[in-house]
C-alpha positions as CSV (number, residue, x, y, z in Angstrom):
1,X,-42.8,62.1,-2.5
2,X,-40.1,63.0,-5.0
3,X,-39.0,60.7,-7.8
4,X,-35.5,60.6,-6.4
5,X,-36.7,59.2,-3.0
6,X,-38.9,56.6,-4.8
7,X,-36.0,55.5,-6.9
8,X,-33.8,55.2,-3.8
9,X,-36.4,53.1,-2.0
10,X,-36.7,50.9,-5.1
11,X,-33.0,50.5,-5.2
12,X,-32.8,49.6,-1.5
13,X,-35.6,47.0,-1.9
14,X,-33.9,45.5,-5.0
15,X,-30.6,45.4,-3.1
16,X,-32.2,43.7,-0.1
17,X,-33.9,41.2,-2.4
18,X,-30.6,40.5,-4.2
19,X,-28.9,39.9,-0.8
20,X,-31.7,37.5,0.2
21,X,-31.4,35.6,-3.0
22,X,-27.6,35.5,-2.7
23,X,-27.9,34.3,0.9
24,X,-30.3,31.7,-0.2
25,X,-28.1,30.6,-3.0
26,X,-25.1,30.4,-0.7
27,X,-27.0,28.2,1.8
28,X,-28.5,26.1,-1.0
29,X,-25.0,25.7,-2.4
30,X,-23.7,24.5,1.0
31,X,-26.6,22.2,1.4
32,X,-26.1,20.8,-2.2
33,X,-22.3,20.3,-1.5
34,X,-23.3,17.8,1.2
35,X,-26.7,16.0,1.2
36,X,-28.5,14.5,4.1
37,X,-31.4,12.0,3.8
38,X,-33.2,9.5,5.9
39,X,-33.4,6.1,4.1
40,X,-35.2,3.6,6.2
41,X,-33.5,3.6,9.6
42,X,-30.3,5.1,8.3
43,X,-29.1,8.7,8.1
44,X,-27.2,9.0,4.9
45,X,-24.5,11.7,4.2
46,X,-23.5,12.3,0.6
47,X,-20.4,14.4,-0.1
48,X,-21.6,16.1,-3.3
49,X,-18.7,18.0,-5.0
50,X,-17.9,15.4,-7.6
51,X,-16.1,17.9,-9.9
52,X,-13.7,18.6,-6.9
53,X,-13.5,14.9,-6.1
54,X,-15.7,15.7,-3.1
55,X,-13.0,17.8,-1.4
56,X,-14.1,18.8,2.1
57,X,-14.5,22.6,2.8
58,X,-15.4,24.4,5.9
59,X,-19.1,24.9,4.9
60,X,-19.5,21.2,4.5
61,X,-17.9,20.5,7.9
62,X,-20.3,23.0,9.5
63,X,-23.3,21.1,8.0
64,X,-22.1,17.6,8.8
65,X,-21.2,18.2,12.5
66,X,-24.6,19.3,13.7
67,X,-26.4,16.7,11.6
68,X,-24.3,13.9,13.1
69,X,-25.2,15.2,16.6
70,X,-28.8,15.3,15.7
71,X,-28.9,11.8,14.4
72,X,-26.9,10.5,17.4
73,X,-29.8,11.7,19.6
74,X,-32.6,10.7,17.3
75,X,-34.4,7.4,18.2
76,X,-35.5,7.0,14.6
77,X,-32.0,6.8,13.3
78,X,-30.1,3.6,13.9
79,X,-27.1,3.8,11.7
80,X,-25.2,6.5,9.8
81,X,-23.8,6.0,6.3
82,X,-21.4,8.4,4.6
83,X,-20.5,8.2,0.9
84,X,-19.2,10.3,-2.0
85,X,-21.1,11.3,-5.2
86,X,-19.8,10.9,-8.7
87,X,-18.3,7.4,-8.8
88,X,-14.7,8.6,-8.7
89,X,-14.0,9.7,-5.1
90,X,-15.2,9.3,-1.6
91,X,-13.3,12.4,-0.7
92,X,-9.9,13.4,-2.1
93,X,-8.9,15.6,0.8
94,X,-9.5,19.0,2.4
95,X,-9.9,22.2,0.5
96,X,-6.4,23.2,1.4
97,X,-6.0,25.6,-1.5
98,X,-8.6,27.9,0.2
99,X,-6.8,27.4,3.5
100,X,-3.4,28.6,2.2
101,X,-5.1,31.6,0.5
102,X,-6.6,32.5,3.8
103,X,-3.3,32.0,5.6
104,X,-1.6,34.5,3.2
105,X,-4.4,37.0,3.8
106,X,-4.4,36.6,7.5
107,X,-8.0,35.3,7.4
108,X,-9.3,33.2,10.3
109,X,-10.2,30.3,7.9
110,X,-6.6,29.1,8.5
111,X,-7.5,28.4,12.1
112,X,-11.2,27.6,11.7
113,X,-10.8,25.0,9.0
114,X,-8.4,22.8,11.0
115,X,-10.1,23.3,14.3
116,X,-13.6,22.5,13.1
117,X,-12.3,19.6,10.9
118,X,-10.6,18.0,13.9
119,X,-13.6,18.5,16.2
120,X,-15.6,16.6,13.5
121,X,-13.0,13.9,13.3
122,X,-13.3,13.4,17.0
123,X,-17.1,13.3,16.8
124,X,-16.8,10.5,14.3
125,X,-14.2,8.7,16.5
126,X,-16.5,8.8,19.5
127,X,-19.8,8.3,17.7
128,X,-22.3,6.1,19.7
129,X,-24.3,4.7,16.8
130,X,-22.8,2.4,14.0
131,X,-21.0,4.7,11.5
132,X,-20.3,3.2,8.1
133,X,-18.0,5.0,5.6
134,X,-18.3,3.6,2.0
135,X,-14.9,4.6,0.7
136,X,-15.6,3.6,-2.9
137,X,-13.0,5.6,-4.7
138,X,-10.2,8.1,-3.9
139,X,-9.8,8.6,-0.2
140,X,-7.0,10.9,0.9
141,X,-6.2,13.4,3.6
142,X,-9.5,15.0,4.8
143,X,-11.4,12.0,3.3
144,X,-9.4,9.7,5.6
145,X,-10.4,11.8,8.5
146,X,-14.1,11.4,7.7
147,X,-13.8,7.6,7.5
148,X,-10.9,6.0,9.4
149,X,-12.0,7.0,12.9
150,X,-15.5,5.6,12.3
151,X,-16.5,2.1,13.4
152,X,-16.8,0.6,9.9
153,X,-14.9,1.5,6.7
154,X,-15.8,-0.4,3.5
155,X,-13.3,-0.4,0.7
156,X,-13.9,-1.5,-2.9
157,X,-11.7,-2.3,-5.9
158,X,-12.0,1.4,-6.7
159,X,-10.6,2.6,-3.4
160,X,-7.3,4.6,-3.6
161,X,-5.9,5.5,-0.2
162,X,-3.0,7.8,0.6
163,X,-1.7,10.4,3.0
164,X,0.4,12.5,0.6
165,X,0.9,15.6,2.8
166,X,4.7,15.5,3.1
167,X,4.8,16.4,-0.6
168,X,2.9,19.7,0.0
169,X,4.8,20.8,3.1
170,X,2.2,19.6,5.6
171,X,2.0,16.3,7.6
172,X,-0.6,13.4,7.7
173,X,-3.1,15.1,9.9
174,X,-6.8,14.4,10.6
175,X,-5.7,12.0,13.3
176,X,-3.0,10.4,11.2
177,X,-0.8,10.5,14.3
178,X,-3.4,8.1,15.9
179,X,-4.2,5.5,13.3
180,X,-0.9,5.3,11.3
181,X,1.3,4.1,14.2
182,X,-1.4,1.5,15.0
183,X,-1.0,-0.2,11.6
184,X,1.1,-3.4,11.5
185,X,4.9,-3.0,12.1
186,X,6.3,0.2,10.7
187,X,3.9,0.4,7.8
188,X,2.2,3.6,9.2
189,X,5.5,5.6,9.3
190,X,6.4,4.3,5.8
191,X,3.0,5.5,4.5
192,X,3.2,8.8,6.4
193,X,6.7,9.8,5.1
194,X,6.4,8.5,1.5
195,X,2.7,9.1,0.7
196,X,2.6,5.5,-0.8
197,X,-0.8,4.7,-2.3
198,X,-2.7,1.6,-1.4
199,X,-5.4,0.3,-3.6
200,X,-8.5,-1.8,-3.4
201,X,-8.3,-4.9,-1.2
202,X,-4.9,-3.8,0.2
203,X,-6.7,-0.9,2.1
204,X,-8.6,-3.5,4.0
205,X,-5.6,-5.8,4.4
206,X,-3.6,-3.2,6.3
207,X,-6.6,-2.2,8.5
208,X,-7.4,1.2,7.1
209,X,-10.7,-0.3,6.0
210,X,-12.6,-2.9,8.1
211,X,-14.2,-4.6,5.1
212,X,-13.8,-5.2,1.3
213,X,-16.9,-5.3,-0.8
214,X,-17.1,-5.2,-4.6
215,X,-18.2,-1.8,-5.9
216,X,-21.2,-3.2,-7.8
217,X,-22.6,-4.5,-4.5
218,X,-22.4,-1.2,-2.6
219,X,-26.0,0.0,-3.6
220,X,-27.4,-3.3,-2.3
221,X,-25.3,-3.1,0.9
222,X,-26.5,0.4,1.5
223,X,-30.2,-0.7,1.2
224,X,-29.6,-3.7,3.6
225,X,-27.9,-1.4,6.1
226,X,-30.9,1.0,6.0
227,X,-33.2,-1.9,6.6
228,X,-31.5,-2.9,9.9
229,X,-33.7,-2.1,12.9
230,X,-31.9,-1.0,16.0
231,X,-28.8,-2.9,15.0
232,X,-26.0,-3.6,17.4
233,X,-22.4,-3.3,16.3
234,X,-22.3,-7.1,15.8
235,X,-25.4,-6.9,13.6
236,X,-23.7,-4.5,11.3
237,X,-20.5,-6.5,11.4
238,X,-22.4,-9.6,10.4
239,X,-24.0,-7.9,7.5
240,X,-20.7,-6.5,6.3
241,X,-19.0,-9.8,6.8
242,X,-21.6,-11.6,4.6
243,X,-21.0,-9.0,1.8
244,X,-17.3,-9.4,2.1
245,X,-17.6,-13.2,1.8
246,X,-19.5,-12.7,-1.5
247,X,-16.7,-10.4,-2.8
248,X,-14.0,-12.6,-4.2
249,X,-12.5,-10.0,-6.6
250,X,-8.6,-9.8,-6.2
251,X,-8.7,-12.2,-3.3
252,X,-5.8,-14.2,-4.9
253,X,-3.7,-11.1,-5.5
254,X,-0.9,-10.8,-2.9
255,X,-0.6,-7.7,-0.8
256,X,1.4,-5.2,-2.9
257,X,4.0,-4.6,-0.2
258,X,4.2,-8.2,0.9
259,X,7.8,-8.8,-0.3
260,X,8.9,-5.5,1.2
261,X,7.3,-5.8,4.7
262,X,10.3,-7.1,6.4
263,X,12.5,-4.4,4.9
264,X,10.0,-1.7,5.8
265,X,9.9,-2.9,9.4
266,X,13.6,-3.0,9.7
267,X,14.5,0.3,7.8
268,X,11.7,2.4,9.3
269,X,12.3,1.4,12.9
270,X,15.1,4.0,13.0
271,X,14.5,6.9,15.4
272,X,15.1,9.7,12.9
273,X,14.5,10.5,9.2
274,X,18.3,10.7,8.7
275,X,18.7,7.2,10.1
276,X,15.9,5.9,7.9
277,X,17.7,7.3,4.9
278,X,21.0,5.8,6.1
279,X,19.2,2.4,6.4
280,X,17.8,2.8,2.9
281,X,21.2,3.5,1.5
282,X,22.7,0.4,3.3
283,X,19.8,-1.8,2.1
284,X,20.6,-0.9,-1.6
285,X,17.7,-2.7,-3.1
286,X,15.7,-1.3,-6.0
287,X,12.8,-0.7,-3.6
288,X,15.0,1.1,-1.1
289,X,16.5,3.2,-3.9
290,X,13.0,4.2,-5.0
291,X,12.1,5.4,-1.5
292,X,15.3,7.5,-1.3
293,X,14.2,9.2,-4.5
294,X,10.6,9.8,-3.2
295,X,11.8,11.1,0.2
296,X,14.2,13.5,-1.6
297,X,11.2,15.3,-3.2
298,X,9.4,15.8,0.1
299,X,9.6,18.9,2.4
300,X,12.5,18.2,4.9
301,X,10.6,20.1,7.6
302,X,7.5,18.0,6.9
303,X,9.5,14.7,7.1
304,X,10.9,15.6,10.5
305,X,7.5,16.8,11.8
306,X,5.8,13.7,10.6
307,X,8.4,11.3,12.0
308,X,8.0,12.8,15.5
309,X,4.2,13.1,15.1
310,X,3.9,9.3,14.4
311,X,6.3,8.4,17.2
312,X,4.5,10.5,19.8
313,X,1.0,9.6,18.5
314,X,1.7,5.9,19.2
315,X,1.2,6.5,22.9
316,X,-1.6,9.1,22.8
317,X,-5.4,9.0,22.7
318,X,-7.2,10.3,19.5
319,X,-8.0,13.5,21.4
320,X,-4.4,14.1,22.5
321,X,-3.3,13.5,18.9
322,X,-5.8,16.0,17.5
323,X,-4.6,18.7,20.0
324,X,-1.0,18.0,18.9
325,X,-1.9,18.1,15.2
326,X,-3.7,21.4,15.6
327,X,-0.5,22.9,17.0
328,X,1.4,21.5,14.0
329,X,-1.1,22.9,11.5
330,X,-0.6,26.4,13.0
331,X,3.2,26.0,12.8
332,X,2.8,25.1,9.1
333,X,0.6,28.1,8.6
334,X,3.4,30.3,10.1
335,X,6.0,28.7,7.9
336,X,7.0,28.6,4.2
337,X,6.7,25.0,2.9
338,X,2.9,24.5,3.1
339,X,2.3,27.5,0.9
340,X,5.1,26.5,-1.5
341,X,3.9,22.9,-1.7
342,X,0.4,23.9,-2.5
343,X,1.7,26.3,-5.1
344,X,3.9,23.6,-6.8
345,X,1.4,20.7,-6.6
346,X,-2.1,22.3,-6.8
347,X,-1.8,25.8,-8.2
348,X,1.1,26.1,-10.8
349,X,1.4,22.3,-10.9
350,X,5.1,22.6,-11.9
351,X,5.8,19.8,-9.3
352,X,9.1,21.7,-8.4
353,X,8.7,23.1,-4.8
354,X,11.6,25.1,-3.4
355,X,11.6,24.0,0.2
356,X,13.1,26.2,2.9
357,X,15.2,24.8,4.6
358,X,16.1,22.6,1.6
359,X,17.9,19.9,3.4
360,X,17.2,17.8,6.5
361,X,20.5,18.9,8.2
362,X,19.3,22.5,8.1
363,X,16.0,21.7,9.9
364,X,17.0,22.2,13.6
365,X,15.7,20.3,16.5
366,X,14.6,23.6,18.0
367,X,12.5,24.5,15.0
368,X,10.7,21.1,15.3
369,X,10.3,21.5,19.0
370,X,8.7,24.9,18.5
371,X,6.1,23.4,16.2
372,X,4.9,21.1,19.0
373,X,4.7,23.9,21.6
374,X,1.3,24.7,23.3
375,X,-0.7,27.5,21.8
376,X,-2.0,28.4,25.2
377,X,-5.5,29.8,24.9
378,X,-5.6,29.0,21.2
379,X,-5.0,25.3,21.7
380,X,-7.7,23.0,20.3
381,X,-10.4,22.2,22.8
382,X,-12.4,19.0,22.4
């Protein structure tokens, strides 16, 4: 056999070995980005991208979904706990930078990410076993989708909740159209349009979280949850209630929006974004003025999409909302503002997006109507 053939064979073997190693590294990386373990009777999911504030990517979604299904059918697993690593964030959102890059390149990730994320959101919303999200830190966008539809959501003093999507040319997705209009009064629409941030105990006060427990007690709570044997929903509720009773931190602090609740309900009961702005102008308070300034920075298209999404979602099931929101994501992928918002806020960070259209009056009813249209065969199927 000639030396040449031998060298080629060696090269081929080395190449195959390299591919195997790379494949293993990729799957190890995926597994290390989200960790699964059995602790006592609990299945524990840890979002493990602390440097990226545990931002959710497609690979993580593709690992979490089958694991949830497996635990749902496993008689040895009685409760599922989901948490974030690193002490700063539960999950600061979806990896939308990758999504916009895919959208520009015509890559299918622009469809796959949202479709599979929403299927996962629905699986959490319909989960049979007690599902406990420990939202001890930043919880925004995609992180809200991994928690808010679950039966139990535990906030701490470190929790920071927001749906800031109108500032990046998107809308508060992951089922925002379902849970936001179900918050008290018009608070959901206010949060959706302005991206207002709620912290700590306020996250539980508005109902985004079901319980408030001090951060230092979370490790002990997790252990007690794992020790529960075949718990009913009321058993888990009792345990969480008892921890909440022992958590007095900030209990005396009033709800941060308490003095503005009446104004929010009155101003945001308008049928359109334009009317909301008119109401804010008429109100004339410092609070109203601040909201005018905030809304002026948001994508006009996103504001109109969001207003209608929240109005329609109020009368829909979670499944119907997710189908609607998938249509809206694909409209955003076809448009301009989502790419521009991600550029301005996440890539160049100049915080100066150039929205097109740049004013509310230029966003036509027809343009909004088209965003809600069926995608036919490409609609989300749950």
